[in-house]
N, CA, C and O of each residue as an XYZ file, in Angstrom:
948
protein
N     -21.493     58.540     26.263
C     -20.219     58.424     25.565
C     -19.187     57.800     26.491
O     -18.978     58.276     27.607
N     -18.549     56.746     26.033
C     -17.554     56.024     26.820
C     -16.173     56.313     26.258
O     -15.930     56.112     25.068
N     -15.276     56.778     27.098
C     -13.881     56.995     26.714
C     -13.042     55.861     27.294
O     -13.021     55.650     28.506
N     -12.353     55.136     26.418
C     -11.479     54.061     26.863
C     -10.067     54.603     26.967
O      -9.535     55.148     26.000
N      -9.456     54.457     28.136
C      -8.125     54.988     28.403
C      -7.182     53.816     28.651
O      -7.391     53.023     29.569
N      -6.144     53.715     27.826
C      -5.206     52.599     27.895
C      -3.796     53.146     28.117
O      -3.236     53.760     27.209
N      -3.204     52.943     29.298
C      -1.815     53.349     29.509
C      -0.882     52.313     28.883
O      -1.097     51.111     29.044
N       0.146     52.764     28.176
C       1.042     51.827     27.501
C       2.501     52.224     27.659
O       2.836     53.379     27.920
N       3.351     51.226     27.490
C       4.784     51.410     27.349
C       5.314     50.144     26.696
O       5.412     49.099     27.338
N       5.653     50.243     25.423
C       6.158     49.108     24.648
C       5.177     47.924     24.662
O       5.521     46.818     25.080
N       3.967     48.183     24.202
C       2.907     47.183     24.192
C       2.492     46.793     22.767
O       1.335     46.445     22.531
N       3.426     46.851     21.829
C       3.092     46.577     20.429
C       2.579     45.154     20.217
O       1.808     44.914     19.288
N       2.990     44.214     21.054
C       2.539     42.838     20.902
C       1.133     42.618     21.463
O       0.343     41.873     20.884
N       0.826     43.254     22.572
C      -0.459     43.024     23.242
C      -1.568     43.947     22.776
O      -2.729     43.545     22.714
N      -1.218     45.177     22.450
C      -2.231     46.190     22.174
C      -3.155     45.856     21.005
O      -4.356     46.101     21.125
N      -2.677     45.312     19.879
C      -3.592     45.025     18.774
C      -4.753     44.113     19.162
O      -5.886     44.344     18.741
N      -4.483     43.082     19.958
C      -5.561     42.191     20.387
C      -6.578     42.905     21.251
O      -7.778     42.656     21.145
N      -6.098     43.793     22.106
C      -6.993     44.573     22.959
C      -7.869     45.496     22.122
O      -9.066     45.622     22.382
N      -7.285     46.137     21.126
C      -8.046     47.024     20.255
C      -9.032     46.254     19.389
O     -10.123     46.751     19.110
N      -8.672     45.058     18.960
C      -9.590     44.230     18.191
C     -10.800     43.817     19.033
O     -11.926     43.776     18.536
N     -10.555     43.508     20.320
C     -11.659     43.153     21.216
C     -12.589     44.341     21.425
O     -13.804     44.164     21.516
N     -12.036     45.548     21.503
C     -12.865     46.748     21.617
C     -13.746     46.897     20.385
O     -14.939     47.179     20.495
N     -13.151     46.707     19.216
C     -13.916     46.818     17.967
C     -15.014     45.776     17.916
O     -16.123     46.067     17.465
N     -14.722     44.563     18.372
C     -15.718     43.502     18.353
C     -16.864     43.788     19.318
O     -17.993     43.345     19.110
N     -16.553     44.540     20.381
C     -17.590     44.890     21.356
C     -18.473     46.028     20.856
O     -19.508     46.324     21.454
N     -18.067     46.662     19.765
C     -18.863     47.757     19.201
C     -18.166     49.077     19.369
O     -18.493     49.839     20.278
N     -17.204     49.367     18.506
C     -16.415     50.581     18.641
C     -17.275     51.839     18.584
O     -16.939     52.853     19.195
N     -18.386     51.774     17.848
C     -19.250     52.945     17.749
C     -19.850     53.316     19.096
O     -20.239     54.464     19.311
N     -19.926     52.341     20.011
C     -20.458     52.614     21.340
C     -19.373     53.174     22.258
O     -19.682     53.785     23.282
N     -18.094     52.969     21.896
C     -17.009     53.451     22.747
C     -16.748     54.930     22.500
O     -16.386     55.660     23.422
N     -16.930     55.378     21.259
C     -16.755     56.777     20.882
C     -15.302     57.215     20.776
O     -14.933     57.856     19.792
N     -14.467     56.889     21.756
C     -13.068     57.278     21.624
C     -12.171     56.344     22.426
O     -12.551     55.827     23.477
N     -10.976     56.147     21.896
C      -9.948     55.353     22.568
C      -8.721     56.234     22.709
O      -8.225     56.776     21.721
N      -8.235     56.379     23.919
C      -7.053     57.183     24.183
C      -5.934     56.277     24.688
O      -6.036     55.696     25.768
N      -4.882     56.162     23.911
C      -3.706     55.389     24.296
C      -2.671     56.372     24.827
O      -2.120     57.176     24.075
N      -2.416     56.300     26.119
C      -1.495     57.239     26.771
C      -0.149     56.539     26.888
O       0.043     55.674     27.743
N       0.769     56.921     26.026
C       2.005     56.167     25.868
C       3.203     56.863     26.501
O       3.398     58.071     26.365
N       3.999     56.052     27.202
C       5.195     56.565     27.876
C       6.441     56.079     27.155
O       7.013     55.046     27.502
N       6.851     56.836     26.150
C       8.139     56.642     25.477
C       8.354     55.233     24.930
O       9.433     54.666     25.098
N       7.363     54.674     24.291
C       7.552     53.360     23.660
C       8.588     53.470     22.545
O       8.618     54.452     21.803
N       9.428     52.458     22.439
C      10.414     52.422     21.363
C      10.046     51.369     20.314
O      10.785     51.153     19.354
N       8.905     50.720     20.508
C       8.417     49.766     19.515
C       7.298     50.436     18.705
O       7.256     51.663     18.604
N       6.407     49.647     18.139
C       5.361     50.179     17.262
C       4.034     50.407     17.983
O       2.983     50.432     17.344
N       4.069     50.571     19.284
C       2.835     50.767     20.049
C       2.016     51.936     19.511
O       0.829     51.774     19.228
N       2.617     53.087     19.367
C       1.895     54.284     18.938
C       1.371     54.116     17.518
O       0.230     54.482     17.236
N       2.176     53.577     16.634
C       1.749     53.385     15.245
C       0.553     52.442     15.168
O      -0.381     52.680     14.403
N       0.584     51.383     15.952
C      -0.522     50.426     15.928
C      -1.775     51.026     16.558
O      -2.889     50.735     16.123
N      -1.604     51.845     17.561
C      -2.751     52.519     18.167
C      -3.431     53.431     17.157
O      -4.652     53.401     17.007
N      -2.644     54.235     16.473
C      -3.203     55.164     15.485
C      -3.827     54.424     14.307
O      -4.847     54.857     13.772
N      -3.223     53.319     13.903
C      -3.762     52.546     12.786
C      -5.139     51.981     13.111
O      -5.953     51.754     12.216
N      -5.394     51.756     14.403
C      -6.691     51.228     14.831
C      -7.694     52.332     15.133
O      -8.810     52.053     15.573
N      -7.307     53.585     14.900
C      -8.223     54.698     15.125
C      -8.163     55.301     16.507
O      -8.993     56.144     16.846
N      -7.189     54.886     17.324
C      -7.059     55.439     18.667
C      -6.290     56.752     18.628
O      -5.504     57.006     17.714
N      -6.528     57.556     19.609
C      -5.782     58.801     19.768
C      -4.587     58.532     20.681
O      -4.761     58.070     21.809
N      -3.387     58.816     20.206
C      -2.180     58.588     20.991
C      -1.779     59.867     21.720
O      -1.629     60.923     21.106
N      -1.608     59.759     23.033
C      -1.243     60.900     23.861
C       0.108     60.610     24.509
O       0.230     59.618     25.228
N       1.120     61.433     24.282
C       2.425     61.192     24.910
C       2.393     61.512     26.396
O       1.863     62.544     26.808
N       2.960     60.627     27.190
C       3.019     60.828     28.639
C       4.440     61.195     29.041
O       5.389     60.576     28.561
N       4.607     62.178     29.902
C       5.950     62.602     30.293
C       6.669     61.621     31.207
O       7.899     61.613     31.261
N       5.909     60.786     31.935
C       6.528     59.810     32.828
C       5.862     58.453     32.659
O       4.707     58.357     32.245
N       6.604     57.417     32.985
C       6.104     56.050     32.878
C       5.567     55.616     34.242
O       6.256     54.945     35.011
N       4.345     56.005     34.522
C       3.659     55.611     35.751
C       2.182     55.487     35.438
O       1.567     56.424     34.930
N       1.621     54.347     35.737
C       0.264     54.070     35.300
C      -0.746     55.085     35.841
O      -1.613     55.539     35.095
N      -0.651     55.448     37.117
C      -1.606     56.399     37.684
C      -1.553     57.728     36.938
O      -2.588     58.290     36.580
N      -0.344     58.223     36.706
C      -0.185     59.504     36.009
C      -0.692     59.400     34.573
O      -1.331     60.329     34.080
N      -0.422     58.297     33.903
C      -0.875     58.119     32.529
C      -2.397     58.077     32.451
O      -2.987     58.680     31.554
N      -3.034     57.377     33.374
C      -4.490     57.297     33.351
C      -5.127     58.635     33.680
O      -6.146     59.001     33.095
N      -4.531     59.370     34.616
C      -5.049     60.706     34.918
C      -4.918     61.636     33.721
O      -5.804     62.451     33.462
N      -3.822     61.514     32.999
C      -3.639     62.330     31.801
C      -4.696     61.993     30.757
O      -5.270     62.886     30.134
N      -4.946     60.708     30.570
C      -5.985     60.307     29.628
C      -7.354     60.817     30.042
O      -8.137     61.262     29.203
N      -7.640     60.752     31.333
C      -8.931     61.236     31.827
C      -9.086     62.734     31.602
O     -10.182     63.210     31.309
N      -7.991     63.477     31.736
C      -8.045     64.928     31.525
C      -8.324     65.264     30.063
O      -8.902     66.311     29.769
N      -7.918     64.386     29.144
C      -8.112     64.615     27.716
C      -9.420     64.015     27.199
O      -9.856     64.337     26.094
N     -10.038     63.154     27.987
C     -11.224     62.427     27.530
C     -12.445     63.331     27.440
O     -12.583     64.296     28.190
N     -13.325     62.996     26.505
C     -14.547     63.764     26.301
C     -15.792     63.004     26.745
O     -16.896     63.545     26.698
N     -15.628     61.772     27.168
C     -16.779     60.927     27.466
C     -17.422     61.212     28.802
O     -16.816     61.812     29.691
N     -18.664     60.769     28.929
C     -19.385     60.839     30.203
C     -18.953     59.718     31.141
O     -19.125     59.796     32.357
N     -18.383     58.668     30.538
C     -17.930     57.496     31.289
C     -16.492     57.213     30.906
O     -16.140     57.260     29.728
N     -15.656     56.918     31.897
C     -14.261     56.576     31.668
C     -14.059     55.092     31.951
O     -14.476     54.586     32.993
N     -13.421     54.407     31.021
C     -13.126     52.979     31.171
C     -11.615     52.821     31.082
O     -11.017     53.109     30.044
N     -10.994     52.362     32.174
C      -9.546     52.215     32.234
C      -9.186     50.760     31.936
O      -9.595     49.842     32.646
N      -8.418     50.577     30.876
C      -8.168     49.236     30.362
C      -6.674     48.996     30.216
O      -5.953     49.835     29.676
N      -6.211     47.848     30.700
C      -4.821     47.472     30.477
C      -4.625     47.060     29.027
O      -5.553     46.586     28.371
N      -3.421     47.246     28.542
C      -3.130     46.954     27.140
C      -3.139     45.467     26.826
O      -3.121     45.085     25.656
N      -3.167     44.620     27.848
C      -3.182     43.177     27.626
C      -4.460     42.533     28.167
O      -4.467     41.356     28.524
N      -5.536     43.314     28.222
C      -6.815     42.827     28.742
C      -7.886     42.946     27.672
O      -8.040     43.999     27.054
N      -8.625     41.867     27.454
C      -9.619     41.806     26.393
C     -11.026     41.975     26.961
O     -11.428     41.247     27.869
N     -11.759     42.928     26.428
C     -13.146     43.135     26.847
C     -14.057     42.066     26.243
O     -13.795     41.589     25.138
N     -15.127     41.683     26.955
C     -16.122     40.793     26.356
C     -16.957     41.543     25.332
O     -17.004     42.773     25.347
N     -17.611     40.815     24.452
C     -18.373     41.437     23.364
C     -19.501     42.325     23.865
O     -19.904     43.265     23.179
N     -20.013     42.035     25.057
C     -21.145     42.795     25.590
C     -20.724     43.896     26.553
O     -21.564     44.439     27.270
N     -19.433     44.236     26.581
C     -18.907     45.138     27.612
C     -19.625     46.482     27.656
O     -20.061     46.912     28.724
N     -19.753     47.149     26.513
C     -20.336     48.492     26.515
C     -21.820     48.457     26.875
O     -22.321     49.337     27.576
N     -22.503     47.446     26.395
C     -23.920     47.318     26.729
C     -24.087     47.079     28.226
O     -24.996     47.633     28.844
N     -23.225     46.265     28.809
C     -23.331     45.982     30.243
C     -23.020     47.244     31.061
O     -23.665     47.489     32.080
N     -22.047     48.041     30.627
C     -21.747     49.281     31.336
C     -22.929     50.238     31.265
O     -23.305     50.844     32.268
N     -23.507     50.371     30.089
C     -24.645     51.277     29.922
C     -25.832     50.825     30.770
O     -26.533     51.651     31.354
N     -26.051     49.532     30.833
C     -27.153     49.015     31.647
C     -26.904     49.301     33.125
O     -27.819     49.696     33.848
N     -25.673     49.101     33.568
C     -25.359     49.336     34.981
C     -25.526     50.806     35.350
O     -26.075     51.125     36.405
N     -25.056     51.699     34.485
C     -25.110     53.127     34.790
C     -26.476     53.750     34.525
O     -26.692     54.928     34.809
N     -27.396     52.957     33.979
C     -28.770     53.442     33.863
C     -29.400     53.610     35.236
O     -30.386     54.329     35.395
N     -28.816     52.936     36.234
C     -29.252     53.095     37.618
C     -28.508     54.283     38.230
O     -27.287     54.224     38.377
N     -29.213     55.363     38.590
C     -28.543     56.583     39.067
C     -27.635     56.375     40.274
O     -26.674     57.124     40.450
N     -27.915     55.380     41.106
C     -27.109     55.176     42.308
C     -25.747     54.561     42.008
O     -24.856     54.594     42.856
N     -25.575     54.001     40.813
C     -24.316     53.350     40.449
C     -23.338     54.407     39.945
O     -23.642     55.147     39.010
N     -22.160     54.473     40.571
C     -21.152     55.444     40.166
C     -20.056     54.824     39.309
O     -19.310     55.538     38.639
N     -19.957     53.510     39.330
C     -18.923     52.842     38.546
C     -18.806     51.390     38.939
O     -19.705     50.824     39.561
N     -17.692     50.796     38.571
C     -17.484     49.396     38.893
C     -16.352     48.807     38.074
O     -15.438     49.514     37.649
N     -16.427     47.506     37.861
C     -15.402     46.801     37.105
C     -15.988     45.472     36.657
O     -17.143     45.156     36.945
N     -15.173     44.699     35.947
C     -15.600     43.402     35.445
C     -14.951     42.274     36.247
O     -13.874     42.435     36.820
N     -15.630     41.138     36.271
C     -14.969     39.932     36.740
C     -13.785     39.678     35.815
O     -13.761     40.174     34.688
N     -12.796     38.904     36.286
C     -11.568     38.711     35.523
C     -11.242     37.226     35.388
O     -11.419     36.441     36.319
N     -10.768     36.872     34.218
C     -10.204     35.549     33.987
C      -8.829     35.730     33.360
O      -8.627     36.606     32.519
N      -7.892     34.896     33.777
C      -6.564     34.955     33.186
C      -6.475     34.003     31.991
O      -7.121     32.956     31.957
N      -5.672     34.390     31.032
C      -5.427     33.537     29.876
C      -4.376     32.494     30.259
O      -3.237     32.524     29.793
N      -4.796     31.581     31.114
C      -3.885     30.579     31.665
C      -4.696     29.376     32.143
O      -5.816     29.543     32.625
N      -4.144     28.158     32.014
C      -4.836     26.972     32.521
C      -4.619     26.741     34.011
O      -5.161     25.787     34.570
N      -3.830     27.602     34.669
C      -3.484     27.402     36.076
C      -4.734     27.369     36.966
O      -5.562     28.279     36.932
N      -4.849     26.295     37.763
C      -5.984     26.206     38.688
C      -5.891     27.285     39.766
O      -6.911     27.788     40.236
N      -4.658     27.639     40.157
C      -4.476     28.660     41.184
C      -4.966     30.015     40.688
O      -5.616     30.751     41.430
N      -4.657     30.346     39.436
C      -5.114     31.620     38.905
C      -6.621     31.645     38.729
O      -7.249     32.690     38.899
N      -7.211     30.499     38.390
C      -8.678     30.437     38.331
C      -9.276     30.687     39.713
O     -10.297     31.361     39.851
N      -8.615     30.125     40.742
C      -9.087     30.320     42.116
C      -8.966     31.785     42.525
O      -9.887     32.339     43.125
N      -7.831     32.418     42.203
C      -7.662     33.821     42.584
C      -8.685     34.710     41.882
O      -9.119     35.715     42.444
N      -9.070     34.349     40.663
C     -10.097     35.128     39.964
C     -11.451     34.980     40.648
O     -12.217     35.939     40.736
N     -11.742     33.773     41.133
C     -12.995     33.561     41.861
C     -13.006     34.370     43.154
O     -14.028     34.950     43.520
N     -11.869     34.407     43.842
C     -11.755     35.204     45.065
C     -11.912     36.688     44.752
O     -12.573     37.416     45.492
N     -11.304     37.137     43.652
C     -11.407     38.546     43.265
C     -12.851     38.930     42.960
O     -13.289     40.033     43.288
N     -13.589     38.013     42.328
C     -14.996     38.290     42.036
C     -15.811     38.399     43.319
O     -16.665     39.275     43.452
N     -15.537     37.501     44.259
C     -16.248     37.553     45.540
C     -15.908     38.840     46.276
O     -16.788     39.500     46.829
N     -14.632     39.191     46.280
C     -14.200     40.435     46.932
C     -14.860     41.649     46.290
O     -15.329     42.548     46.988
N     -14.895     41.674     44.962
C     -15.499     42.805     44.274
C     -16.984     42.920     44.535
O     -17.506     44.020     44.713
N     -17.675     41.775     44.559
C     -19.121     41.786     44.800
C     -19.454     42.259     46.206
O     -20.429     42.983     46.407
N     -18.646     41.851     47.181
C     -18.952     42.154     48.577
C     -18.427     43.521     49.017
O     -19.086     44.223     49.783
N     -17.242     43.899     48.534
C     -16.596     45.105     49.058
C     -16.422     46.220     48.039
O     -16.173     47.366     48.413
N     -16.551     45.892     46.730
C     -16.308     46.903     45.716
C     -14.842     47.221     45.516
O     -14.505     48.282     44.991
N     -13.954     46.307     45.930
C     -12.522     46.498     45.739
C     -12.124     45.851     44.416
O     -12.348     44.657     44.215
N     -11.534     46.634     43.517
C     -11.157     46.140     42.198
C      -9.698     46.471     41.909
O      -9.117     47.389     42.489
N      -9.122     45.688     40.987
C      -7.771     45.947     40.514
C      -7.809     46.379     39.054
O      -8.822     46.221     38.372
N      -6.697     46.924     38.588
C      -6.673     47.539     37.270
C      -6.969     46.611     36.119
O      -7.531     47.041     35.111
N      -6.602     45.332     36.244
C      -6.857     44.420     35.133
C      -8.299     43.930     35.096
O      -8.624     43.008     34.349
N      -9.161     44.545     35.898
C     -10.594     44.239     35.857
C     -11.383     45.287     35.077
O     -12.613     45.304     35.126
N     -10.681     46.158     34.359
C     -11.334     47.175     33.530
C     -12.280     48.049     34.353
O     -13.499     47.983     34.192
N     -11.715     48.851     35.219
C     -12.489     49.749     36.071
C     -13.159     50.834     35.223
O     -12.526     51.428     34.351
N     -14.421     51.081     35.481
C     -15.142     52.159     34.800
C     -15.804     53.055     35.831
O     -16.100     52.617     36.943
N     -16.038     54.323     35.461
C     -16.571     55.290     36.413
C     -17.203     56.445     35.643
O     -16.765     56.790     34.546
N     -18.222     57.026     36.225
C     -18.768     58.261     35.649
C     -17.679     59.329     35.707
O     -17.025     59.493     36.737
N     -17.482     60.052     34.610
C     -16.407     61.040     34.546
C     -16.542     62.093     35.647
O     -15.545     62.509     36.237
N     -17.746     62.512     35.915
C     -17.971     63.530     36.943
C     -17.485     63.040     38.299
O     -16.850     63.787     39.043
N     -17.782     61.792     38.619
C     -17.364     61.224     39.898
C     -15.847     61.084     39.950
O     -15.229     61.364     40.977
N     -15.244     60.648     38.838
C     -13.786     60.503     38.787
C     -13.104     61.816     39.142
O     -12.174     61.840     39.948
N     -13.559     62.894     38.550
C     -12.930     64.191     38.809
C     -13.229     64.696     40.218
O     -12.392     65.354     40.837
N     -14.421     64.388     40.723
C     -14.745     64.766     42.096
C     -13.819     64.073     43.094
O     -13.460     64.648     44.121
N     -13.435     62.837     42.785
C     -12.555     62.067     43.667
C     -11.090     62.437     43.493
O     -10.238     61.966     44.246
N     -10.793     63.268     42.518
C      -9.408     63.659     42.289
C      -8.608     62.662     41.486
O      -7.379     62.727     41.458
N      -9.295     61.731     40.827
C      -8.617     60.749     39.992
C      -7.808     59.754     40.798
O      -8.058     59.533     41.983
N      -6.831     59.159     40.131
C      -5.935     58.214     40.798
C      -4.885     58.981     41.579
O      -4.358     59.984     41.098
N      -4.581     58.519     42.767
C      -3.546     59.160     43.549
C      -2.170     58.829     42.971
O      -1.992     57.834     42.269
N      -1.221     59.680     43.282
C       0.132     59.561     42.732
C       0.882     58.435     43.433
O       1.844     58.668     44.165
N       0.418     57.201     43.192
C       1.021     56.020     43.781
C       1.753     55.227     42.698
O       1.269     55.149     41.569
N       2.902     54.640     43.013
C       3.587     53.789     42.046
C       2.944     52.405     41.908
O       3.219     51.683     40.950
N       2.102     52.046     42.853
C       1.310     50.824     42.792
C       0.143     50.956     43.762
O       0.134     51.833     44.627
N      -0.840     50.075     43.608
C      -2.082     50.102     44.390
C      -2.932     51.339     44.132
O      -3.839     51.642     44.907
N      -2.649     52.053     43.053
C      -3.510     53.182     42.698
C      -4.905     52.720     42.340
O      -5.876     53.449     42.541
N      -5.013     51.497     41.804
C      -6.307     50.954     41.412
C      -7.148     50.565     42.621
O      -8.330     50.899     42.697
N      -6.530     49.854     43.570
C      -7.246     49.454     44.780
C      -7.654     50.676     45.596
O      -8.775     50.742     46.100
N      -6.758     51.631     45.725
C      -7.072     52.866     46.439
C      -8.261     53.576     45.800
O      -9.171     54.028     46.495
N      -8.246     53.670     44.466
C      -9.340     54.381     43.794
C     -10.659     53.644     43.967
O     -11.683     54.274     44.230
N     -10.656     52.331     43.825
C     -11.915     51.586     43.935
C     -12.495     51.675     45.343
O     -13.715     51.664     45.507
N     -11.653     51.761     46.344
C     -12.146     51.913     47.715
C     -12.795     53.283     47.902
O     -13.831     53.401     48.556
N     -12.185     54.309     47.327
C     -12.783     55.645     47.402
C     -14.057     55.724     46.562
O     -15.015     56.405     46.930
N     -14.055     55.027     45.440
C     -15.243     55.003     44.584
C     -16.428     54.398     45.321
O     -17.550     54.892     45.210
N     -16.185     53.348     46.060
C     -17.256     52.693     46.807
C     -17.893     53.642     47.827
O     -19.095     53.572     48.085
N     -17.085     54.519     48.397
C     -17.620     55.474     49.369
C     -18.422     56.581     48.703
O     -19.209     57.265     49.356
N     -18.217     56.758     47.378
C     -18.932     57.808     46.649
C     -20.307     57.369     46.184
O     -21.129     58.207     45.814
N     -20.572     56.080     46.196
C     -21.849     55.559     45.722
C     -21.770     54.060     45.513
O     -20.860     53.401     46.016
N     -22.698     53.539     44.789
C     -22.747     52.093     44.554
C     -21.836     51.715     43.394
O     -21.913     52.311     42.320
N     -20.974     50.727     43.611
C     -20.136     50.200     42.532
C     -20.506     48.740     42.303
O     -20.884     48.033     43.238
N     -20.395     48.297     41.064
C     -20.907     46.977     40.694
C     -19.840     46.154     39.995
O     -18.915     46.693     39.388
N     -19.984     44.837     40.089
C     -19.126     43.904     39.373
C     -19.927     43.329     38.215
O     -21.013     42.786     38.413
N     -19.384     43.450     36.995
C     -20.100     43.019     35.799
C     -19.527     41.723     35.231
O     -18.351     41.411     35.422
N     -20.354     40.996     34.549
C     -19.983     39.805     33.786
C     -20.646     39.900     32.427
O     -21.657     40.589     32.289
N     -20.094     39.212     31.394
C     -18.987     38.260     31.395
C     -17.661     38.911     31.755
O     -17.510     40.133     31.734
N     -16.703     38.044     32.086
C     -15.409     38.512     32.554
C     -14.547     39.036     31.417
O     -14.724     38.666     30.256
N     -13.615     39.901     31.775
C     -12.544     40.273     30.853
C     -11.491     39.175     30.905
O     -11.394     38.444     31.891
N     -10.702     39.064     29.839
C      -9.597     38.108     29.793
C      -8.288     38.874     29.877
O      -7.976     39.686     29.005
N      -7.531     38.614     30.921
C      -6.289     39.341     31.145
C      -5.092     38.419     30.946
O      -5.145     37.240     31.295
N      -4.030     38.951     30.393
C      -2.813     38.166     30.187
C      -2.232     37.705     31.521
O      -2.300     38.414     32.525
N      -1.668     36.514     31.507
C      -0.997     35.979     32.700
C       0.513     36.136     32.594
O       1.254     35.432     33.280
N       0.984     37.051     31.741
C       2.415     37.149     31.462
C       3.248     37.488     32.686
O       4.395     37.052     32.789
N       2.689     38.264     33.622
C       3.497     38.653     34.772
C       3.736     37.496     35.728
O       4.558     37.600     36.638
N       3.021     36.388     35.526
C       3.221     35.201     36.356
C       4.265     34.253     35.769
O       4.642     33.273     36.411
N       4.732     34.537     34.560
C       5.577     33.580     33.858
C       6.966     33.441     34.471
O       7.505     32.336     34.532
N       7.543     34.529     34.919
C       8.928     34.485     35.383
C       9.093     33.635     36.639
O       9.991     32.796     36.711
N       8.219     33.855     37.636
C       8.373     33.147     38.906
C       7.289     32.109     39.149
O       7.349     31.360     40.125
N       6.300     32.062     38.269
C       5.238     31.085     38.426
C       4.064     31.627     39.218
O       4.218     32.570     39.993
N       2.874     31.027     39.025
C       1.670     31.531     39.696
C       1.742     31.497     41.220
O       1.276     32.429     41.876
N       2.319     30.439     41.795
C       2.311     30.332     43.251
C       3.171     31.396     43.917
O       2.721     32.076     44.840
N       4.397     31.540     43.456
C       5.280     32.522     44.079
C       4.784     33.943     43.850
O       4.835     34.775     44.756
N       4.306     34.223     42.642
C       3.840     35.573     42.356
C       2.579     35.903     43.154
O       2.444     37.006     43.685
N       1.659     34.940     43.236
C       0.425     35.163     43.994
C       0.729     35.383     45.474
O       0.137     36.257     46.107
N       1.649     34.591     46.025
C       2.016     34.756     47.430
C       2.668     36.114     47.666
O       2.389     36.774     48.667
N       3.530     36.529     46.752
C       4.159     37.845     46.868
C       3.112     38.952     46.814
O       3.169     39.908     47.587
N       2.155     38.817     45.897
C       1.074     39.802     45.791
C       0.283     39.878     47.097
O      -0.052     40.962     47.574
N      -0.003     38.719     47.659
C      -0.778     38.674     48.902
C      -0.047     39.384     50.038
O      -0.642     40.180     50.765
N       1.243     39.093     50.185
C       2.017     39.731     51.248
C       2.109     41.236     51.037
O       1.994     42.015     51.983
N       2.315     41.634     49.797
C       2.412     43.059     49.495
C       1.097     43.775     49.793
O       1.093     44.881     50.333
N      -0.014     43.139     49.439
C      -1.324     43.735     49.693
C      -1.586     43.851     51.185
O      -2.147     44.846     51.643
N      -1.184     42.844     51.941
C      -1.360     42.898     53.396
C      -0.587     44.065     53.988
O      -1.091     44.763     54.867
N       0.624     44.279     53.517
C       1.419     45.395     54.021
C       0.768     46.734     53.652
O       0.744     47.666     54.456
N       0.250     46.810     52.444
C      -0.426     48.046     52.026
C      -1.648     48.318     52.906
O      -1.854     49.446     53.354
N      -2.448     47.299     53.148
C      -3.658     47.472     53.950
C      -3.335     47.763     55.417
O      -4.166     48.305     56.146
N      -2.139     47.405     55.837
C      -1.718     47.751     57.203
C      -1.192     49.175     57.288
O      -0.877     49.656     58.377
N      -1.094     49.851     56.154
C      -0.728     51.255     56.179
C       0.660     51.591     55.682
O       1.078     52.744     55.784
N       1.402     50.613     55.140
C       2.720     50.921     54.594
C       2.540     51.749     53.327
O       1.789     51.341     52.442
N       3.201     52.894     53.209
C       3.026     53.758     52.026
C       3.403     53.027     50.737
O       4.397     52.302     50.708
N       2.621     53.210     49.674
C       2.937     52.550     48.403
C       4.337     52.833     47.898
O       4.957     51.949     47.307
N       4.861     54.039     48.110
C       6.212     54.344     47.635
C       7.254     53.505     48.365
O       8.257     53.103     47.775
N       7.023     53.247     49.625
C       7.953     52.391     50.369
C       7.867     50.956     49.854
O       8.888     50.278     49.736
N       6.675     50.497     49.551
C       6.510     49.143     49.016
C       7.176     49.003     47.658
O       7.736     47.955     47.336
N       7.114     50.068     46.859
C       7.635     49.996     45.497
C       9.147     50.136     45.427
O       9.781     49.517     44.572
N       9.733     50.932     46.301
C      11.138     51.287     46.148
C      12.052     50.730     47.235
O      13.191     51.172     47.382
N      11.554     49.767     47.989
C      12.403     49.097     48.964
C      12.348     47.605     48.714
O      11.700     46.881     49.470
N      13.022     47.116     47.656
C      12.928     45.715     47.287
C      13.384     44.752     48.361
O      12.932     43.608     48.385
N      14.269     45.179     49.254
C      14.716     44.290     50.311
C      13.599     43.956     51.272
O      13.643     42.923     51.939
N      12.589     44.822     51.355
C      11.475     44.608     52.266
C      10.319     43.889     51.599
O       9.310     43.590     52.238
N      10.468     43.612     50.308
C       9.383     42.991     49.571
C       9.920     41.897     48.669
O      10.968     42.081     48.051
N       9.226     40.745     48.572
C       9.697     39.652     47.727
C       9.440     39.879     46.257
O       9.830     39.041     45.443
N       8.799     40.977     45.873
C       8.463     41.191     44.472
C       9.693     41.637     43.683
O      10.485     42.444     44.169
N       9.853     41.114     42.475
C      10.980     41.489     41.634
C      10.547     41.978     40.268
O      11.353     42.576     39.554
N       9.280     41.742     39.872
C       8.863     42.168     38.542
C       8.683     43.677     38.495
O       8.461     44.297     39.536
N       8.771     44.285     37.315
C       8.596     45.744     37.214
C       7.266     46.190     37.793
O       6.248     45.519     37.622
N       7.279     47.317     38.476
C       6.063     47.836     39.088
C       4.965     48.027     38.049
O       3.790     47.796     38.334
N       5.342     48.446     36.853
C       4.349     48.725     35.819
C       3.550     47.487     35.437
O       2.441     47.590     34.913
N       4.128     46.303     35.706
C       3.457     45.077     35.297
C       2.469     44.574     36.346
O       1.781     43.583     36.105
N       2.380     45.234     37.511
C       1.456     44.728     38.514
C       0.022     44.861     38.031
O      -0.366     45.909     37.514
N      -0.767     43.804     38.195
C      -2.150     43.824     37.724
C      -3.001     44.712     38.605
O      -4.199     44.855     38.365
């Protein structure tokens, strides 16, 4: 049983396409969809319920906390964490089941493609695939999946305002074998629109370097003078 957990906040425009892609991949194989919503003022919750998803109210707007809440409510043996603007491939559930048929595999994620013609974003996706294959490091817009038992053993996502996905995937890799699956998911490139792919990618790179050098995520998130990033933290892929 696969539980799909989608954290949302005012995602009425993106969420229907994501839910349609889930249905096309075989909703009967997913078993349940949990939309963990943080005070949306648009039609996010209504559209989630209309598609058969279970809407769970979240007390705070933080992706890590929302995903942990969804995991606590989930009934599945496998947890799949999906962004509201990311489309699963038609074979997603079958590929997850095939991967987890191997007892040594504890989880993984999908290769990623952006819905953009940008050559730079295509290059970054190729780099992300290489990184995931070699190191097991994944980001949230790659549709991270994990055995529920392992997720709870690891304590879920840490209470980080950002990099909760990278932190979790690194810990997941230490718990067992993690895999990168294809075909790729298609993720929105909307967060690149304001400043463009080059500036946003460079900002992401610098921020990641600081995180890997040991700067606490809360300092990275709440000290804008020390970081070139200006987009909302919730929008980080």
